[in-house]
PAMI-387045 format. One record per residue (C-alpha): y, z, x; residue number from 1; residue in three letters. Coordinates in steps of 0.001 Angstrom, whole numbers, always signed. Layout:
REC   north      up    east   n res
REC       Y       Z       X NUM ALA
...
END
This chain:
REC   north      up    east   n res
REC  +23307  -38905   +6017   1 MET
REC  +25111  -36661   +3587   2 ARG
REC  +21973  -35434   +1920   3 HIS
REC  +20515  -34571   +5334   4 ILE
REC  +23539  -32395   +6111   5 MET
REC  +23250  -30703   +2738   6 GLU
REC  +19558  -30073   +3365   7 TYR
REC  +20294  -28573   +6801   8 SER
REC  +22931  -26288   +5293   9 THR
REC  +20469  -25172   +2628  10 LEU
REC  +17835  -24408   +5252  11 ILE
REC  +20471  -22517   +7272  12 PHE
REC  +21258  -20198   +4388  13 TRP
REC  +17640  -19799   +3289  14 ILE
REC  +16739  -18682   +6795  15 GLY
REC  +19660  -16264   +6914  16 THR
REC  +18778  -14740   +3534  17 VAL
REC  +15115  -14331   +4485  18 VAL
REC  +16039  -12632   +7762  19 PHE
REC  +18619  -10276   +6246  20 VAL
REC  +16280   -9431   +3363  21 GLY
REC  +13479   -8623   +5790  22 THR
REC  +15833   -6506   +7873  23 TYR
REC  +16886   -4544   +4758  24 VAL
REC  +13233   -3909   +3880  25 LEU
REC  +12567   -2631   +7403  26 ILE
REC  +15622    -365   +7382  27 ALA
REC  +14916    +990   +3881  28 SER
REC  +11353   +2031   +4847  29 GLU
REC  +10308   +1236   +1264  30 LYS
REC   +7823   -1232   +2704  31 VAL
REC   +5933    -765   +5960  32 HIS
REC   +7898   -2460   +8714  33 LYS
REC   +4883   -4502   +9836  34 THR
REC   +4275   -5797   +6308  35 VAL
REC   +7971   -6681   +5953  36 ALA
REC   +8051   -8521   +9293  37 ALA
REC   +4885  -10502   +8558  38 LEU
REC   +6151  -11399   +5073  39 LEU
REC   +9399  -12705   +6539  40 GLY
REC   +7513  -14642   +9222  41 ALA
REC   +5249  -16197   +6591  42 MET
REC   +8237  -17391   +4576  43 LEU
REC   +9825  -18854   +7702  44 MET
REC   +6582  -20552   +8703  45 LEU
REC   +5812  -22067   +5314  46 LEU
REC   +9284  -22917   +4055  47 VAL
REC  +11676  -23267   +6954  48 ILE
REC  +10155  -23479  +10383  49 LEU
REC   +9442  -27038  +11506  50 PRO
REC   +6923  -28094  +14060  51 GLY
REC   +7490  -30150  +17209  52 PRO
REC   +6765  -33302  +15282  53 GLY
REC   +9472  -32564  +12794  54 HIS
REC  +12284  -35045  +12671  55 SER
REC  +15468  -34848  +10754  56 SER
REC  +15983  -38559  +10980  57 ALA
REC  +16723  -40337   +7753  58 GLU
REC  +13807  -42434   +6467  59 PRO
REC  +14145  -46146   +6935  60 ALA
REC  +15373  -47915   +3838  61 PRO
REC  +13140  -50330   +2016  62 ALA
REC  +13165  -53954   +3121  63 ALA
REC  +14436  -55077    -273  64 GLU
REC  +17380  -52683     -16  65 SER
REC  +18330  -53965   +3423  66 VAL
REC  +18144  -57553   +2247  67 ALA
REC  +20238  -56832    -825  68 ALA
REC  +22915  -55008   +1185  69 GLU
REC  +23231  -58022   +3487  70 ASN
REC  +23191  -60673    +735  71 GLY
REC  +19796  -62108   +1726  72 ILE
REC  +17511  -63188   -1143  73 PRO
REC  +14417  -61133   -1320  74 ALA
REC  +12307  -64097   -2165  75 GLU
REC  +12910  -67834   -1555  76 THR
REC  +11220  -70761   -3373  77 ASP
REC   +9499  -71776    -188  78 ALA
REC   +8048  -68305    +313  79 GLY
REC   +7084  -67661   -3302  80 GLN
REC   +3572  -69065   -3010  81 ALA
REC   +2927  -67263    +243  82 LEU
REC   +4142  -64020   -1271  83 LEU
REC   +1817  -64395   -4264  84 GLN
REC   -1110  -65118   -1975  85 GLU
REC    -352  -61983     +50  86 GLU
REC    -175  -59931   -3127  87 ARG
REC   -3565  -61259   -4208  88 ALA
REC   -5066  -60277    -875  89 ASP
REC   -3484  -56859   -1187  90 ALA
REC   -5009  -56364   -4623  91 LEU
REC   -8396  -57379   -3331  92 ALA
REC   -8141  -54750    -618  93 GLN
REC   -6843  -51992   -2885  94 THR
REC  -10219  -50465   -3643  95 GLU
REC  -11125  -50300     +18  96 GLN
REC   -7722  -48813    +931  97 ALA
REC   -7880  -46147   -1757  98 MET
REC  -11099  -44786    -313  99 SER
REC   -9176  -43811   +2829 100 ALA
REC   -6243  -42198   +1052 101 VAL
REC   -7872  -38795    +796 102 THR
REC   -8734  -38848   +4456 103 GLY
REC   -5209  -39838   +5460 104 ARG
REC   -3690  -37086   +3334 105 LYS
REC   -5993  -34566   +4944 106 ALA
REC   -4946  -35827   +8367 107 MET
REC   -1272  -35442   +7421 108 VAL
REC   -1856  -31904   +6194 109 ARG
REC   -3759  -31042   +9353 110 ASN
REC    -969  -32543  +11479 111 ALA
REC   +1634  -30499   +9628 112 GLU
REC    -474  -27366  +10067 113 LEU
REC    -811  -28159  +13752 114 TYR
REC   +2932  -28502  +14062 115 ASP
REC   +3447  -25137  +12384 116 LYS
REC    +863  -23381  +14560 117 LEU
REC   +2230  -25015  +17693 118 ASP
REC   +5707  -23816  +16788 119 THR
REC   +4285  -20340  +16158 120 PHE
REC   +2739  -20281  +19618 121 SER
REC   +6002  -21412  +21233 122 ARG
REC   +8071  -18709  +19567 123 TYR
REC   +5513  -15889  +19808 124 SER
REC   +6436  -14218  +23083 125 ASN
REC   +2937  -13510  +24336 126 PHE
REC   +4203  -11987  +27590 127 ASP
REC   +5868   -9213  +25586 128 VAL
REC   +2783   -8769  +23404 129 VAL
REC    +464   -8537  +26411 130 PHE
REC   +2806   -6118  +28188 131 THR
REC   +2946   -3831  +25173 132 LEU
REC    -807   -3951  +24573 133 ALA
REC   -1583   -3395  +28251 134 GLY
REC    +750    -413  +28591 135 MET
REC    -640   +1108  +25376 136 MET
REC   -4142    +901  +26813 137 LEU
REC   -3125   +2276  +30215 138 LEU
REC   -1272   +5257  +28774 139 VAL
REC   -4042   +6134  +26325 140 ASN
REC   -6661   +5961  +29060 141 LEU
REC   -4548   +8270  +31241 142 LEU
REC   -3803  +10699  +28423 143 SER
REC   -7443  +11646  +28027 144 GLY
REC   -7546  +13088  +31545 145 THR
REC   -5082  +15959  +30890 146 GLY
REC   -2561  +14587  +33405 147 LEU
REC    +526  +15081  +31255 148 PHE
REC    -414  +18619  +30241 149 GLN
REC    -886  +19394  +33922 150 TYR
REC   +2605  +18082  +34719 151 VAL
REC   +4233  +20229  +32009 152 ALA
REC   +2438  +23425  +33045 153 ILE
REC   +3150  +22740  +36703 154 ARG
REC   +6872  +22402  +35918 155 CYS
REC   +6895  +25810  +34197 156 ALA
REC   +5055  +27377  +37109 157 LYS
REC   +7336  +25816  +39737 158 VAL
REC  +10308  +27131  +37752 159 ALA
REC   +8687  +30596  +38045 160 ARG
REC   +8930  +30997  +34285 161 GLY
REC  +12720  +31106  +34195 162 LEU
REC  +13836  +29329  +30980 163 PRO
REC  +16774  +27339  +32407 164 ILE
REC  +14795  +26156  +35418 165 ARG
REC  +11821  +25368  +33187 166 THR
REC  +13976  +23258  +30876 167 MET
REC  +15496  +21351  +33797 168 ILE
REC  +12098  +20512  +35277 169 LEU
REC  +10513  +19612  +31915 170 LEU
REC  +13444  +17374  +31018 171 VAL
REC  +13405  +15633  +34401 172 LEU
REC   +9624  +15212  +34223 173 ALA
REC   +9936  +13697  +30742 174 THR
REC  +12623  +11263  +31930 175 ALA
REC  +10519  +10239  +34934 176 PHE
REC   +7365   +9716  +32892 177 LEU
REC   +9276   +7754  +30251 178 SER
REC  +10468   +5332  +32922 179 ALA
REC   +6869   +4162  +33339 180 PHE
REC   +5248   +5065  +30038 181 LEU
REC   +6056   +4537  +26378 182 ASP
REC   +8612   +7072  +25120 183 ASN
REC   +6626   +8013  +22028 184 VAL
REC   +3460   +8571  +24017 185 THR
REC   +5309  +10717  +26531 186 THR
REC   +6732  +12908  +23775 187 ILE
REC   +3365  +13175  +22034 188 LEU
REC   +1870  +14515  +25243 189 LEU
REC   +4709  +16694  +26534 190 VAL
REC   +5951  +18259  +23268 191 ALA
REC   +2798  +20289  +22401 192 PRO
REC   +2694  +21765  +25904 193 VAL
REC   +6399  +22566  +25672 194 THR
REC   +5733  +24501  +22488 195 LEU
REC   +3068  +26542  +24265 196 LEU
REC   +5349  +27275  +27231 197 VAL
REC   +8223  +28310  +24928 198 CYS
REC   +5927  +30583  +22940 199 ASN
REC   +4804  +32253  +26169 200 GLU
REC   +8421  +32684  +27269 201 LEU
REC   +9564  +33862  +23848 202 GLY
REC  +12403  +31309  +23621 203 VAL
REC  +13158  +28869  +20779 204 PRO
REC  +11572  +25455  +21492 205 PRO
REC  +14211  +23350  +19674 206 ILE
REC  +16607  +23114  +22674 207 PRO
REC  +13701  +22084  +24900 208 PHE
REC  +12359  +19481  +22465 209 LEU
REC  +15754  +17927  +21762 210 MET
REC  +16577  +17733  +25460 211 ALA
REC  +13189  +16149  +26194 212 GLU
REC  +13651  +13591  +23427 213 THR
REC  +17024  +12508  +24774 214 MET
REC  +15592  +12444  +28284 215 ALA
REC  +12766  +10152  +27162 216 SER
REC  +15243   +7657  +25703 217 ASN
REC  +17444   +7836  +28805 218 ILE
REC  +14570   +7606  +31287 219 GLY
REC  +13030   +4672  +29433 220 GLY
REC  +16251   +2730  +29985 221 THR
REC  +15784   +2618  +33758 222 ALA
REC  +12805    +258  +34073 223 THR
REC  +11321   -2919  +32644 224 LEU
REC   +8391   -1093  +31033 225 ILE
REC  +10193   +2094  +30026 226 GLY
REC  +11234    +959  +26537 227 ASP
REC  +10225   -2019  +24342 228 PRO
REC  +13808   -3416  +24242 229 PRO
REC  +13708   -3715  +28044 230 ASN
REC  +10392   -5562  +27870 231 ILE
REC  +11950   -8002  +25404 232 LEU
REC  +15064   -8496  +27524 233 ILE
REC  +13085   -8907  +30736 234 GLY
REC  +10848  -11566  +29225 235 ALA
REC  +13714  -13540  +27676 236 SER
REC  +15933  -13560  +30779 237 CYS
REC  +13188  -13641  +33420 238 ASN
REC  +14245  -10275  +34824 239 LEU
REC  +11842   -8478  +37138 240 SER
REC  +10905   -4830  +37456 241 PHE
REC  +13113   -4542  +40521 242 ASN
REC  +16084   -6089  +38695 243 ASP
REC  +16031   -3246  +36193 244 PHE
REC  +15691    -633  +38941 245 LEU
REC  +18619   -2023  +40924 246 ILE
REC  +21003   -2597  +38019 247 ASN
REC  +20193    +152  +35501 248 LEU
REC  +18711   +3079  +37425 249 THR
REC  +22029   +4138  +39062 250 PRO
REC  +23864   +4547  +35769 251 VAL
REC  +20776   +6096  +34129 252 VAL
REC  +20725   +8807  +36804 253 LEU
REC  +24399   +9565  +36139 254 ILE
REC  +23868   +9657  +32378 255 VAL
REC  +20804  +11893  +32798 256 MET
REC  +22703  +14374  +34981 257 ALA
REC  +25678  +14555  +32603 258 VAL
REC  +23454  +14871  +29516 259 THR
REC  +21385  +17644  +31051 260 LEU
REC  +24516  +19512  +32099 261 GLY
REC  +26022  +19304  +28607 262 VAL
REC  +22743  +20395  +26950 263 VAL
REC  +22505  +23433  +29222 264 LEU
REC  +26101  +24409  +28427 265 LEU
REC  +25500  +24040  +24689 266 GLN
REC  +22204  +25911  +24536 267 MET
REC  +22327  +28398  +27438 268 ARG
REC  +22677  +31347  +25044 269 LYS
REC  +19238  +30574  +23579 270 ASN
REC  +17529  +30428  +26984 271 LEU
REC  +16953  +34129  +27647 272 ARG
REC  +13576  +35810  +27850 273 THR
REC  +11862  +39073  +28778 274 ALA
REC  +10516  +39705  +32328 275 PRO
REC   +6987  +40239  +30948 276 SER
REC   +6957  +36735  +29461 277 ALA
REC   +8080  +35279  +32779 278 VAL
REC   +5249  +37076  +34570 279 ALA
REC   +2710  +35705  +32056 280 GLN
REC   +3781  +32095  +32698 281 VAL
REC   +3531  +32622  +36452 282 ARG
REC    -156  +33510  +36013 283 LEU
REC    -947  +30216  +34230 284 THR
REC   -3178  +27868  +36235 285 GLU
REC   -2168  +24157  +35877 286 PRO
REC   -5507  +22860  +37191 287 LYS
REC   -7235  +24063  +34020 288 LEU
REC   -5396  +21319  +32112 289 ALA
REC   -7295  +18581  +33994 290 ILE
REC  -10264  +17637  +31814 291 LEU
REC  -11865  +14863  +33891 292 GLU
REC  -10861  +15015  +37585 293 PRO
REC  -12992  +12059  +38700 294 ALA
REC  -11699   +9821  +35914 295 ARG
REC   -8126  +10908  +36652 296 LEU
REC   -8471   +9958  +40321 297 SER
REC   -9783   +6465  +39518 298 ARG
REC   -7161   +5937  +36814 299 SER
REC   -4282   +6894  +39083 300 MET
REC   -5411   +4399  +41713 301 TRP
REC   -5496   +1601  +39141 302 VAL
REC   -2122   +2626  +37708 303 PHE
REC    -629   +2647  +41219 304 ALA
REC   -1805    -947  +41731 305 PHE
REC    -319   -1924  +38349 306 VAL
REC   +3062    -510  +39395 307 LEU
REC   +2734   -2344  +42712 308 LEU
REC   +2111   -5519  +40711 309 GLY
REC   +5336   -4950  +38776 310 PHE
REC   +7308   -4407  +41986 311 PHE
REC   +5947   -7578  +43596 312 THR
REC   +5906   -9819  +40507 313 SER
REC   +8585  -12123  +41937 314 ARG
REC   +6493  -12682  +45074 315 LEU
REC   +3174  -13173  +43302 316 THR
REC   +4537  -15145  +40345 317 GLY
REC   +2559  -13017  +37890 318 LEU
REC   +4094  -12179  +34533 319 GLU
REC   +4329   -8475  +33528 320 PRO
REC   +2036   -9117  +30558 321 GLY
REC    -750  -10440  +32804 322 ILE
REC    -366   -7481  +35183 323 ILE
REC    -469   -4909  +32373 324 ALA
REC   -3405   -6352  +30456 325 ILE
REC   -5475   -6957  +33606 326 CYS
REC   -4715   -3421  +34805 327 GLY
REC   -5845   -1994  +31462 328 ALA
REC   -9182   -3812  +31587 329 PHE
REC   -9739   -2828  +35224 330 VAL
REC   -9009    +822  +34393 331 MET
REC  -11423    +671  +31459 332 ALA
REC  -14048    -838  +33780 333 LEU
REC  -13734   +1727  +36565 334 VAL
REC  -13579   +4590  +34044 335 CYS
REC  -16614   +3187  +32174 336 LYS
REC  -14824   +2993  +28824 337 ILE
REC  -16421    +819  +26144 338 GLU
REC  -14389   -2190  +25051 339 LEU
REC  -14557   -1297  +21348 340 SER
REC  -13331   +2237  +22028 341 HIS
REC  -10528    +915  +24238 342 MET
REC   -9273   -1593  +21665 343 LEU
REC   -9044   +1194  +19086 344 GLU
REC   -6207   +2668  +21170 345 LYS
REC   -3997    -389  +20704 346 VAL
REC   -1304     +13  +18047 347 GLU
REC   -2001   -3252  +16276 348 TRP
REC    +679   -2549  +13695 349 ASN
REC   +3288   -2640  +16438 350 THR
REC   +1867   -5851  +17902 351 ILE
REC   +1926   -7595  +14507 352 LEU
REC   +5430   -6244  +13887 353 PHE
REC   +6668   -7888  +17067 354 PHE
REC   +4914  -11160  +16266 355 SER
REC   +6531  -11331  +12828 356 GLY
REC   +9993  -10689  +14235 357 LEU
REC   +9520  -13336  +16924 358 PHE
REC   +8703  -15893  +14235 359 MET
REC  +11762  -15110  +12153 360 MET
REC  +14110  -15160  +15111 361 VAL
REC  +12591  -18455  +16271 362 GLY
REC  +13261  -19995  +12864 363 ALA
REC  +16876  -18819  +12881 364 LEU
REC  +17304  -20197  +16385 365 GLU
REC  +16108  -23616  +15191 366 ILE
REC  +18434  -23463  +12181 367 ASP
REC  +21425  -22848  +14451 368 GLY
REC  +22273  -19413  +13039 369 VAL
REC  +22712  -17802  +16449 370 PHE
REC  +24825  -20654  +17755 371 ASN
REC  +27188  -20164  +14816 372 SER
REC  +27326  -16406  +15372 373 LEU
REC  +27927  -16919  +19072 374 GLY
REC  +30865  -19239  +18425 375 GLN
REC  +32271  -16713  +15955 376 TRP
REC  +31997  -13929  +18541 377 MET
REC  +33768  -16041  +21153 378 ILE
REC  +36511  -16775  +18629 379 HIS
REC  +36932  -13088  +17767 380 MET
REC  +37170  -12046  +21424 381 THR
REC  +39327  -15042  +22318 382 ASP
REC  +36899  -15902  +25106 383 GLY
REC  +37396  -12578  +26920 384 ASN
REC  +34156  -11899  +28816 385 PHE
REC  +34814   -8186  +29444 386 ALA
REC  +35636   -7565  +25781 387 LEU
REC  +32514   -9455  +24700 388 THR
REC  +30353   -7348  +27002 389 MET
REC  +31852   -4124  +25631 390 MET
REC  +31319   -5280  +22044 391 ILE
REC  +27655   -5939  +22833 392 ILE
REC  +27316   -2514  +24500 393 LEU
REC  +29030    -440  +21814 394 TRP
REC  +27833   -2549  +18885 395 GLY
REC  +24185   -2287  +19898 396 SER
REC  +24570   +1455  +20592 397 ALA
REC  +26114   +2251  +17203 398 ILE
REC  +23607     +71  +15349 399 LEU
REC  +20658   +1504  +17313 400 SER
REC  +21697   +4983  +16200 401 ALA
REC  +20936   +4124  +12570 402 VAL
REC  +18376   +1303  +12689 403 ILE
REC  +15348    +378  +14769 404 ASP
REC  +16488   -1026  +18115 405 ASN
REC  +13535   -3419  +18421 406 ILE
REC  +14528   -5907  +15673 407 PRO
REC  +18140   -5468  +16775 408 LEU
REC  +17343   -6558  +20326 409 VAL
REC  +15122   -9414  +19174 410 ILE
REC  +18044  -10664  +17071 411 SER
REC  +20643  -10202  +19820 412 MET
REC  +18750  -12022  +22572 413 ILE
REC  +19221  -15581  +21202 414 PRO
REC  +22791  -14704  +20225 415 LEU
REC  +23611  -13795  +23815 416 ILE
REC  +21788  -16864  +25094 417 GLN
REC  +23950  -19041  +22840 418 SER
REC  +27259  -17763  +24268 419 ILE
REC  +26249  -17949  +27933 420 VAL
REC  +26965  -21716  +28243 421 PRO
REC  +30389  -21230  +26645 422 ILE
REC  +31450  -18662  +29228 423 PHE
REC  +29891  -20774  +31982 424 ALA
REC  +32145  -23637  +30962 425 GLY
REC  +35205  -21395  +30876 426 GLN
REC  +34468  -20028  +34366 427 MET
REC  +33750  -23458  +35824 428 GLY
REC  +30190  -22628  +36879 429 ILE
REC  +28333  -24702  +34309 430 ALA
REC  +26314  -26516  +36960 431 GLY
REC  +25087  -23492  +38891 432 SER
REC  +22230  -21646  +37191 433 GLU
REC  +22206  -18935  +39867 434 GLU
REC  +25877  -18096  +39331 435 LEU
REC  +25487  -18220  +35547 436 ILE
REC  +22656  -15687  +35724 437 THR
REC  +24437  -13342  +38134 438 ALA
REC  +27936  -13452  +36610 439 GLN
REC  +27267  -13982  +32892 440 ILE
REC  +23691  -13720  +31643 441 ARG
REC  +22595  -10544  +33432 442 GLU
REC  +25740   -8435  +32732 443 PRO
REC  +25512   -9246  +29019 444 LEU
REC  +21851   -8333  +28898 445 PHE
REC  +22431   -5112  +30865 446 TRP
REC  +25016   -4184  +28234 447 ALA
REC  +22471   -4882  +25493 448 LEU
REC  +19759   -2851  +27227 449 ALA
REC  +21988    +172  +27793 450 LEU
REC  +23406    +121  +24279 451 GLY
REC  +20091    -384  +22488 452 ALA
REC  +18177   +2241  +24504 453 CYS
REC  +20840   +4948  +24746 454 LEU
REC  +22056   +4457  +21171 455 GLY
REC  +18778   +5908  +19926 456 GLY
REC  +19995   +9388  +20922 457 ASN
REC  +22725   +9266  +18276 458 GLY
REC  +20751  +10305  +15198 459 THR
REC  +17342  +11553  +14163 460 LEU
REC  +16241   +8071  +13070 461 ILE
REC  +17734   +6264  +16037 462 GLY
REC  +14503   +6192  +18052 463 ALA
REC  +10825   +6606  +17296 464 SER
REC  +10576   +9426  +19836 465 ALA
REC  +13178  +11392  +17847 466 ASN
REC  +11151  +11139  +14655 467 VAL
REC   +7917  +12077  +16411 468 VAL
REC   +9308  +15179  +18094 469 VAL
REC  +10855  +16378  +14834 470 CYS
REC   +7527  +15925  +13063 471 GLN
REC   +5795  +17977  +15769 472 ILE
REC   +8449  +20689  +15500 473 ALA
REC   +8184  +20785  +11699 474 ARG
REC   +4395  +21155  +11843 475 LYS
REC   +4905  +24168  +14108 476 ASN
REC   +7475  +25699  +11709 477 ARG
REC  +10527  +24680  +13714 478 TYR
REC  +12274  +22240  +11342 479 PRO
REC  +15055  +20020  +12665 480 VAL
REC  +17373  +18494  +10085 481 THR
REC  +19060  +15109  +10358 482 PHE
REC  +22519  +16652  +10727 483 TRP
REC  +21335  +19253  +13221 484 GLN
REC  +20054  +16528  +15498 485 PHE
REC  +23105  +14323  +14930 486 THR
REC  +25513  +17171  +15697 487 ARG
REC  +24128  +17397  +19201 488 TYR
REC  +22903  +13857  +19748 489 GLY
REC  +25788  +11687  +18579 490 PHE
REC  +28485  +13141  +20876 491 PRO
REC  +26079  +12875  +23815 492 LEU
REC  +25340   +9265  +22879 493 MET
REC  +29057   +8440  +22777 494 ILE
REC  +29519  +10116  +26168 495 LEU
REC  +26560   +8165  +27618 496 SER
REC  +27870   +4814  +26367 497 VAL
REC  +31350   +5643  +27708 498 ALA
REC  +29836   +6250  +31153 499 ILE
REC  +27986   +2925  +30870 500 CYS
REC  +31223   +1170  +29918 501 SER
REC  +32907   +2356  +33101 502 VAL
REC  +29850   +1424  +35145 503 TYR
REC  +29562   -2098  +33713 504 LEU
REC  +33263   -2789  +34093 505 TYR
REC  +33544   -1752  +37731 506 PHE
REC  +30244   -3304  +38791 507 ARG
REC  +30445   -6665  +37023 508 TYR
REC  +34104   -7226  +36068 509 ILE
REC  +36490   -5397  +38400 510 PHE
END
């Protein structure tokens, strides 16, 4: 028994070292994050991760050992002859038995491989993968129609070319689009048009781009499909599209209003332009941005049905991944897009990155790493639920400001799951799954979602959208330094998380 415990401890630490090492590689950006994640997953799969047929039970001792321990002679005089006869028969059958050894070994290896692959399938969250792939396809199919360029130009025209009004409408449009589309994609589509509008108005584009970036991260927090961390959280806790709207949208609207107000106060001096530039923007025709009207009409109908599927997922029983991937294929069909061309739009690096992280986290969950961390967290907070929720909120926000929030969330999900039963026992609701979800599980996951999504506004590297918009600005000779972004972003992030703290406390604790 002792050697089994020592082996388990060794596996525990090997898994921890592999995970931390992989995380360091991802954060250092010395190795591509997808390569690092797949390398870590491979090590977990080959060295650590057991299959469903794995058993930690101690092998049965030999018959001779059992007999010796109990003082029973291994061989008696009466049984000597019989034993010799059996040995002779065994020797006669040796040649025949050896011929099957190779086959048996192959079967064992195949069984072990099956166990590993079965474990891989159980810990690879295919609902998340399908949701991501489906939304990537939907957004890319829509982007080719000119829809997003039309929205940006329409905002400038509705604002009558006035810089402050234009910024407000562009920022709000970015936040709204990011609630239903990937943040990076939204920025890739809106940022170039913003540059054109700012050039026409004769105002610096940096305030616009920074405000839009923060708006994309804030808007993506409001819905299940707005940001990858929300997709992960929704799949792990069985939270629907409507759950995110009801619980997160109110505080997101408050955070968006406060952030926009602060940005306008900080940058209002740079938002002045000449009357001639305003007149030029007013003459711009948004309809010219639409490249394929017929395709846009068909795509919007399909996308509307996809959103309807998300809203009614609890009634239909369909998972978000199924809705997204089916919607993507239907849109490709009605828009007459070839399958090969459509699949080229999927960011396979991101999909493989997620799969690798799922494997590593699954291995650590088996090894009991998250249970140990959960018990440590409970000990540090002395079992205080409100304090634990705030630690999750602020901890994930601060960490998301400097590292990728996707591996952070994937790591935090099993940790939170491990402490839920402890709090359920403390509150005396261990037998009621409905109460556990409403009073414990959901508030903790809402704290994680808000912290991970809003924390990305803290620094330049806090979110992928931040990096993308800065690259676009640099290519257009408007460089944004790390400290320039942080000087504006970090205080706004702290303010946003503070607002979320008040919201979470009064809604779920007070």
